[in-house]
C-alpha positions as a printed NumPy array, in Angstrom:
array([[ 54.294, -28.134,  61.058],
       [ 54.942, -31.868,  61.434],
       [ 51.37 , -33.115,  61.035],
       [ 50.883, -36.733,  59.961],
       [ 47.692, -38.499,  58.901],
       [ 48.207, -42.262,  58.795],
       [ 45.447, -44.56 ,  57.57 ],
       [ 44.618, -48.275,  57.699],
       [ 46.298, -49.112,  61.018],
       [ 44.512, -49.896,  64.281],
       [ 45.598, -50.577,  67.847],
       [ 44.494, -54.094,  68.832],
       [ 45.917, -54.473,  72.334],
       [ 48.07 , -52.946,  75.075],
       [ 49.999, -54.644,  77.867],
       [ 52.393, -53.567,  80.601],
       [ 54.949, -55.11 ,  82.947],
       [ 56.593, -53.598,  86.035],
       [ 59.167, -54.825,  88.556],
       [ 57.765, -56.356,  91.722],
       [ 59.962, -54.127,  93.889],
       [ 58.023, -51.093,  95.095],
       [ 59.758, -48.152,  96.75 ],
       [ 57.5  , -45.97 ,  98.842],
       [ 58.392, -42.297,  98.726],
       [ 57.942, -42.06 , 102.479],
       [ 60.843, -44.527, 102.801],
       [ 63.238, -43.159, 100.165],
       [ 62.664, -39.402, 100.509],
       [ 65.321, -38.309, 102.969],
       [ 65.567, -34.569, 102.469],
       [ 63.504, -33.148, 105.306],
       [ 59.875, -32.063, 105.311],
       [ 58.12 , -33.993, 102.566],
       [ 55.768, -31.942, 100.434],
       [ 57.08 , -34.022,  97.534],
       [ 54.172, -36.483,  97.335],
       [ 51.628, -33.676,  97.512],
       [ 53.141, -31.671,  94.655],
       [ 54.194, -34.545,  92.399],
       [ 51.415, -37.003,  93.236],
       [ 54.039, -39.749,  93.437],
       [ 53.605, -42.007,  96.451],
       [ 55.556, -45.031,  95.172],
       [ 57.525, -46.242,  92.179],
       [ 58.727, -49.591,  90.818],
       [ 62.429, -50.346,  90.541],
       [ 64.312, -53.117,  88.749],
       [ 67.25 , -55.041,  90.093],
       [ 70.518, -54.419,  88.232],
       [ 70.226, -57.572,  86.131],
       [ 66.777, -56.664,  84.75 ],
       [ 66.517, -54.466,  81.676],
       [ 63.828, -52.545,  79.844],
       [ 63.675, -55.303,  77.245],
       [ 63.036, -57.912,  79.951],
       [ 59.959, -55.994,  81.071],
       [ 58.754, -55.506,  77.498],
       [ 59.372, -59.174,  76.697],
       [ 57.014, -60.393,  79.43 ],
       [ 54.356, -57.875,  78.38 ],
       [ 54.683, -59.041,  74.757],
       [ 54.381, -62.741,  75.56 ],
       [ 51.094, -62.234,  77.388],
       [ 49.627, -59.861,  74.824],
       [ 50.451, -62.172,  71.905],
       [ 48.781, -65.011,  73.812],
       [ 45.65 , -62.971,  74.553],
       [ 45.38 , -61.841,  70.927],
       [ 45.884, -65.447,  69.764],
       [ 48.42 , -64.203,  67.241],
       [ 50.753, -66.56 ,  65.42 ],
       [ 54.253, -65.218,  66.045],
       [ 55.212, -65.948,  62.449],
       [ 52.634, -63.348,  61.348],
       [ 54.3  , -60.49 ,  63.251],
       [ 56.054, -58.471,  60.555],
       [ 57.503, -55.506,  62.472],
       [ 58.868, -54.79 ,  65.953],
       [ 59.82 , -51.278,  67.096],
       [ 61.533, -50.843,  70.457],
       [ 61.647, -47.364,  71.999],
       [ 63.841, -46.73 ,  75.031],
       [ 66.701, -44.666,  76.393],
       [ 67.969, -47.606,  78.427],
       [ 68.753, -50.291,  75.81 ],
       [ 70.515, -53.548,  76.624],
       [ 73.742, -52.538,  74.863],
       [ 75.284, -49.734,  72.82 ],
       [ 75.153, -52.337,  70.069],
       [ 73.521, -54.474,  68.821],
       [ 70.079, -52.895,  68.657],
       [ 67.789, -54.259,  71.372],
       [ 64.975, -54.815,  68.842],
       [ 67.125, -57.501,  67.196],
       [ 67.513, -59.26 ,  70.526],
       [ 63.765, -59.07 ,  71.172],
       [ 63.023, -60.623,  67.771],
       [ 65.117, -63.629,  68.766],
       [ 63.841, -63.849,  72.345],
       [ 60.215, -63.704,  71.231],
       [ 60.787, -66.294,  68.51 ],
       [ 59.626, -64.055,  65.683],
       [ 60.344, -64.717,  62.036],
       [ 63.736, -63.786,  60.633],
       [ 61.771, -61.807,  58.044],
       [ 60.578, -59.445,  60.792],
       [ 61.494, -55.747,  60.375],
       [ 63.068, -54.449,  63.625],
       [ 64.074, -50.972,  64.713],
       [ 65.266, -49.138,  67.839],
       [ 64.066, -45.598,  68.601],
       [ 66.001, -43.563,  71.183],
       [ 63.504, -41.23 ,  72.816],
       [ 62.222, -40.729,  76.343],
       [ 58.979, -39.156,  77.519],
       [ 57.638, -38.416,  74.017],
       [ 58.802, -41.783,  72.733],
       [ 55.55 , -43.741,  72.668],
       [ 53.797, -41.16 ,  70.498],
       [ 56.784, -40.792,  68.161],
       [ 57.313, -44.547,  67.805],
       [ 53.59 , -45.094,  67.268],
       [ 53.854, -42.904,  64.163],
       [ 56.921, -44.829,  62.994],
       [ 55.34 , -48.265,  63.215],
       [ 51.976, -47.088,  61.876],
       [ 53.667, -45.447,  58.877],
       [ 55.542, -48.657,  58.147],
       [ 52.311, -50.668,  58.246],
       [ 49.835, -48.396,  56.467],
       [ 50.222, -49.854,  52.959],
       [ 49.502, -53.414,  54.141],
       [ 52.834, -55.021,  53.297],
       [ 53.527, -55.324,  57.028],
       [ 50.268, -56.427,  58.613],
       [ 50.947, -57.055,  62.317],
       [ 53.338, -55.178,  64.549],
       [ 54.536, -54.687,  68.109],
       [ 55.499, -51.327,  69.569],
       [ 57.581, -52.075,  72.662],
       [ 58.177, -49.037,  74.879],
       [ 60.118, -49.391,  78.107],
       [ 62.672, -47.674,  80.287],
       [ 64.562, -48.274,  83.517],
       [ 65.383, -44.675,  84.489],
       [ 66.108, -45.612,  88.105],
       [ 69.422, -47.005,  86.813],
       [ 70.346, -43.509,  85.633],
       [ 69.402, -41.683,  88.839],
       [ 71.669, -40.857,  91.753],
       [ 70.181, -41.839,  95.133],
       [ 71.788, -38.642,  96.446],
       [ 70.019, -36.327,  93.981],
       [ 66.633, -35.252,  95.276],
       [ 65.71 , -33.69 ,  91.908],
       [ 65.512, -37.094,  90.201],
       [ 65.756, -40.055,  92.59 ],
       [ 62.167, -39.99 ,  93.904],
       [ 60.605, -39.105,  90.547],
       [ 61.305, -41.999,  88.227],
       [ 60.08 , -45.579,  88.016],
       [ 60.726, -48.537,  85.709],
       [ 58.223, -50.161,  83.341],
       [ 57.846, -51.935,  80.005],
       [ 54.84 , -51.876,  77.684],
       [ 53.685, -53.331,  74.384],
       [ 51.134, -51.948,  71.943],
       [ 49.897, -54.348,  69.258],
       [ 48.896, -52.899,  65.885],
       [ 47.327, -54.427,  62.805],
       [ 46.694, -53.339,  59.219],
       [ 42.975, -52.624,  58.986],
       [ 41.52 , -50.832,  55.97 ],
       [ 38.368, -50.095,  57.995],
       [ 40.357, -48.226,  60.612],
       [ 39.861, -44.502,  61.224],
       [ 43.658, -44.235,  61.277],
       [ 45.799, -41.966,  63.441],
       [ 46.506, -38.253,  63.319],
       [ 49.721, -36.818,  64.753],
       [ 51.523, -33.558,  65.517],
       [ 55.228, -33.435,  66.447],
       [ 57.658, -30.768,  67.64 ],
       [ 61.334, -30.629,  68.603],
       [ 63.514, -28.019,  70.316],
       [ 67.136, -29.08 ,  70.667],
       [ 67.887, -25.774,  72.408],
       [ 66.52 , -27.483,  75.52 ],
       [ 68.8  , -30.506,  75.241],
       [ 70.58 , -29.775,  78.524],
       [ 67.312, -29.572,  80.454],
       [ 67.362, -33.369,  80.835],
       [ 70.732, -34.919,  80.059],
       [ 73.308, -37.584,  80.929],
       [ 76.525, -35.745,  80.114],
       [ 79.024, -38.614,  79.96 ],
       [ 79.119, -42.182,  78.7  ],
       [ 78.123, -41.512,  75.103],
       [ 80.38 , -40.748,  72.178],
       [ 80.573, -36.974,  72.676],
       [ 81.957, -37.296,  76.215],
       [ 83.299, -40.82 ,  76.548],
       [ 83.269, -42.732,  79.821],
       [ 86.547, -42.042,  81.634],
       [ 88.282, -42.485,  84.978],
       [ 86.408, -39.493,  86.444],
       [ 82.922, -40.434,  85.231],
       [ 81.957, -42.263,  88.428],
       [ 83.199, -39.598,  90.848],
       [ 80.228, -37.941,  92.619],
       [ 80.045, -34.158,  92.348],
       [ 78.019, -31.973,  94.737],
       [ 75.979, -29.505,  92.683],
       [ 74.317, -27.991,  95.738],
       [ 70.761, -28.177,  97.056],
       [ 71.024, -31.923,  97.746],
       [ 71.972, -32.783,  94.169],
       [ 74.949, -35.131,  94.194],
       [ 75.568, -37.168,  91.043],
       [ 78.307, -38.431,  88.774],
       [ 78.809, -37.924,  85.048],
       [ 76.806, -40.943,  83.912],
       [ 73.735, -40.11 ,  85.989],
       [ 70.831, -38.034,  84.775],
       [ 70.681, -34.281,  85.338],
       [ 67.291, -32.543,  85.35 ],
       [ 66.359, -28.87 ,  85.529],
       [ 62.985, -29.198,  87.184],
       [ 61.778, -25.618,  86.713],
       [ 62.608, -25.571,  83.009],
       [ 60.914, -28.947,  82.504],
       [ 57.829, -27.74 ,  84.363],
       [ 57.556, -24.569,  82.285],
       [ 58.092, -26.545,  79.089],
       [ 55.424, -29.138,  79.909],
       [ 52.627, -26.773,  80.923],
       [ 53.255, -24.608,  77.843],
       [ 53.847, -27.087,  75.029],
       [ 51.51 , -29.979,  75.877],
       [ 48.194, -28.062,  75.885],
       [ 49.225, -26.102,  72.8  ],
       [ 50.046, -29.348,  70.983],
       [ 46.645, -30.866,  71.782],
       [ 44.823, -27.71 ,  70.68 ],
       [ 46.74 , -27.549,  67.393],
       [ 46.104, -31.237,  66.708],
       [ 42.362, -30.789,  67.216],
       [ 42.231, -27.621,  65.113],
       [ 44.218, -29.027,  62.199],
       [ 42.295, -32.295,  61.939],
       [ 38.889, -30.85 ,  62.969],
       [ 38.702, -33.117,  66.025],
       [ 35.833, -32.399,  68.41 ],
       [ 37.696, -32.297,  71.721],
       [ 34.501, -32.857,  73.69 ],
       [ 33.86 , -36.152,  71.869],
       [ 37.204, -37.634,  72.994],
       [ 36.758, -40.246,  75.729],
       [ 40.294, -40.485,  77.182],
       [ 43.162, -37.991,  77.244],
       [ 46.391, -39.699,  78.302],
       [ 49.352, -37.468,  79.021],
       [ 52.901, -38.42 ,  79.843],
       [ 52.856, -39.076,  83.578],
       [ 55.337, -36.365,  84.591],
       [ 53.989, -35.148,  87.924],
       [ 50.581, -34.303,  89.305],
       [ 50.986, -30.534,  89.533],
       [ 52.208, -30.29 ,  85.94 ],
       [ 49.579, -32.641,  84.559],
       [ 46.766, -30.925,  86.442],
       [ 47.798, -27.564,  85.009],
       [ 47.74 , -29.095,  81.52 ],
       [ 44.299, -30.601,  82.165],
       [ 42.886, -27.316,  83.446],
       [ 44.347, -25.312,  80.558],
       [ 42.518, -27.648,  78.19 ],
       [ 39.341, -27.53 ,  80.341],
       [ 39.173, -31.322,  80.502],
       [ 37.003, -33.146,  83.065],
       [ 38.942, -35.169,  85.647],
       [ 37.247, -38.428,  84.688],
       [ 38.7  , -38.258,  81.159],
       [ 42.335, -37.871,  82.267],
       [ 43.86 , -40.984,  83.914],
       [ 46.909, -40.731,  86.203],
       [ 49.121, -43.567,  87.383],
       [ 52.161, -41.644,  88.652],
       [ 50.927, -42.142,  92.226],
       [ 51.865, -45.848,  92.082],
       [ 54.577, -45.938,  89.422],
       [ 56.274, -42.536,  89.22 ],
       [ 57.477, -41.095,  85.926],
       [ 58.139, -44.113,  83.695],
       [ 59.442, -42.202,  80.67 ],
       [ 58.281, -43.643,  77.318],
       [ 56.18 , -46.32 ,  79.051],
       [ 53.962, -43.885,  80.935],
       [ 51.105, -43.414,  78.449],
       [ 50.373, -47.108,  77.77 ],
       [ 50.999, -47.925,  81.458],
       [ 48.337, -45.403,  82.469],
       [ 45.885, -46.937,  80.   ],
       [ 46.511, -50.49 ,  81.223],
       [ 46.363, -49.691,  84.929],
       [ 43.59 , -47.078,  84.953],
       [ 41.359, -47.775,  81.919],
       [ 41.668, -51.528,  81.388],
       [ 38.008, -52.529,  81.717],
       [ 36.791, -49.64 ,  79.604],
       [ 39.335, -50.446,  76.889],
       [ 38.236, -54.082,  76.849],
       [ 34.51 , -53.495,  76.513],
       [ 34.045, -50.195,  74.677],
       [ 34.824, -48.338,  71.47 ],
       [ 36.782, -45.234,  72.493],
       [ 38.284, -42.06 ,  71.105],
       [ 41.724, -41.111,  72.42 ],
       [ 44.168, -38.249,  72.488],
       [ 47.622, -38.922,  73.92 ],
       [ 50.438, -36.422,  74.411],
       [ 54.069, -37.132,  75.306],
       [ 56.616, -34.451,  76.179],
       [ 60.12 , -34.328,  77.621],
       [ 63.777, -35.089,  76.985],
       [ 65.108, -33.729,  73.724],
       [ 63.273, -31.492,  74.085],
       [ 60.559, -33.18 ,  72.046],
       [ 56.796, -33.445,  72.23 ],
       [ 53.967, -34.957,  70.229],
       [ 50.237, -35.627,  70.255],
       [ 48.097, -38.277,  68.587],
       [ 44.399, -38.932,  67.993],
       [ 43.296, -42.539,  67.528],
       [ 40.32 , -44.796,  68.171],
       [ 40.102, -48.244,  69.743],
       [ 37.469, -50.958,  69.72 ],
       [ 37.399, -53.604,  72.461],
       [ 41.122, -54.133,  72.941],
       [ 43.018, -57.041,  74.383],
       [ 44.416, -55.672,  77.652],
       [ 45.975, -58.24 ,  80.002],
       [ 46.235, -57.502,  83.694],
       [ 49.398, -55.698,  84.784],
       [ 52.317, -58.135,  84.894],
       [ 54.877, -58.06 ,  87.719],
       [ 58.285, -59.758,  87.579]])
């Protein structure tokens, strides 16, 4: 099993940025009787304009968080950017963010290509890099603009996804309780959530932009995302609670002592089934999909910023977070926080 126990690294702050454009599901859902909001819990989502990227959202969140932490930019040693909507095929977006933020040229930068599990996975990457103290301050930048990948004529994806960027600040701290992780991967489910064309397996071609009717109000082209909703649902309600249970058992974590459980914000019905399987009280499980939709790798930190900000700022807290989705991949983490810097949600 892919268990990791990483010491000497602590979360110091979390920030988030979303586009100012809000689409209300009542306006964009055009496929008849709408039980969509009731089952998914999604009432609105944020959407970028074409010129705005995931890195733009993360950049604004980073600027404010660095200011609130009163960090000297020259002291930031590592920047990890996780996204499935980078600025370019190359160069890596993390290199561009180093320059745009004005960080030192001695800064270690890295891109991670993961979706809904991405924040948990990338948290382990940056924490592992920092745990020996050579790299002392770091930024985990997690953002996606999935609305750019969705067909407005595909009811299985268009109303579900929203755009957001987040930043998690970490620091070497030998008094920290550290972080404990569990990870899993199942590439057999790769086609459950997939963009079939535009990569290097199936290159973009003259037919890639031609819409194809797949039935049941699912019209999309080859460079737009395809999602098998039933398979994703079954995957999420099975793997997420099992992952949390295994994490707690392996590391002897008292589940009842955990203050906040933050799950990937997939949809309300799925997340409620996960919560009930784990017998968690409602007040310990924040949801933000009602306002922002499914924001891919940004969803866990976005939920913390928008639903738990005051508590994060004033209290010492125990957390479990679980991300699950495209890959298929899933992961859980236990960590503790102590009076974080959490700026108000930024809109651009």
